[in-house]
C-alpha angles and dihedrals in degrees: 000000000000117000090242089063094060090090089064095051125095134154112270118244104216116052141102127225117237131188120284094030092293120138136200117218113219099181097098135020092262089076092197115207106214132194122219112289092013130112134227125251091272092062094222101086124068136191110228113183094327095315120106120223137188111224095196106062106140088351100133115184096176135018131173141161106243136176109256087236089068093066080049108246111151099170099044120086096318114216093022127123127241127205099226125198144163144182126213122278145054138206095225135039110225113193089217097050113150094196100042092135088071103023098052100045136079116253095249091057095069134047114261139179127226104243112166119198098263089053091050090054092046092050091050090053093044090053092047093244118162090204147018115232121207099205150115096073121028114297092199089074092054091044098138093051092045093052093046092047091047090054091050090047094049090051088054093049095254120132125229129224129182128209107197147152087233093232096142139118120257098248098056090040090055090052092047092051089059091056105042138060104214140011127199114199122204102217100196097196141326097251134081089218091062092047091051098045104031105025103029089226141084133268100212098067090050092053089047089051092052091052092048094048090052093045092051090054100244114145109253139184130183130221120197114189105211110217119190113250094359109069106355105098122128089233091057092047091049093046091050093049092051092047093051092049093048098042108026105021131235099291102070108104116232123198119202102205129202116244122226119192109269144162107335098358101064090126094072126083128243111275112266112241088232089063091054089049090052090054091049092048091054091054093042089053089054091054098252106159105209113042118158140189111222136199090026104101113209095022111141090232090070090077124086113235127199106254090223111038094019093225119142109267097171114030108198135166117188104316093335123103112209099177142354112206097187131113116196090338094310131112109262091219103049105005092240111156112246114206116242147075105284104165 
């Protein structure tokens, strides 16, 4: 590796040493076993002489100031801004990936900036962002940088949110949950078949991650991208709704998002709004309180309703917040508590 890249290199936190200078990565469920001078599946971690290194610490390939609603988080500081960043790499290969130009490349294949954790925190403050979002690619693969940046942000009074596929082992997830304020999990489908064929991953570890995040008390939301013919059956929607109710409770927001043809799935149509409404109806029928329709600006199911009096407590349209009718996390009209992080 070029000398200039040394600033991006740090020893990885989750791996085991094996004989003959091989290592086993225990950051994600792939558990890659890697020979000397080889890299893991994600392409951003390398075995050097029996020591495992991340090659993307502070190696930011994209950074923007986004509304928090774009992540999307609907129950976390509505109307606030989030300093959003990513490095290259991912530990799955979703055929519908929107950010494949950064997620499916090696770090040396795209331009990046050196942005160490104190600078990340300072940039968030300078841009009047209430939070830093680790997003766009897969934050699990830049775990060490994310955790260090989250610590710097917390010291500066800035919150941290993670946008992830949730394909991570329990130990690193536990550490992450101690450092961040909210996690949004992209649940790609509710079937192992879909995860195997479309994601090149597994469903079970993602469900386990959702349960652990909830158990550890970190605010969480779920996004389910509804893809015509692949994960849009009534049976799947019903199964998902029942699983959420039984394992996570009725207060975890779920966003059913509209698919647009991308990357390796350009042959499929845009999701009909009626399909998203079917998914919402299945969750409503199961008693889930906060079920949203996403990527359809102006749809009534973008608004947050009080679960008791059914009045609008957060009036949103696209990424714009028109009104927040909450006082200390309670509905202004009937005083019902509304789950979320509101201040």
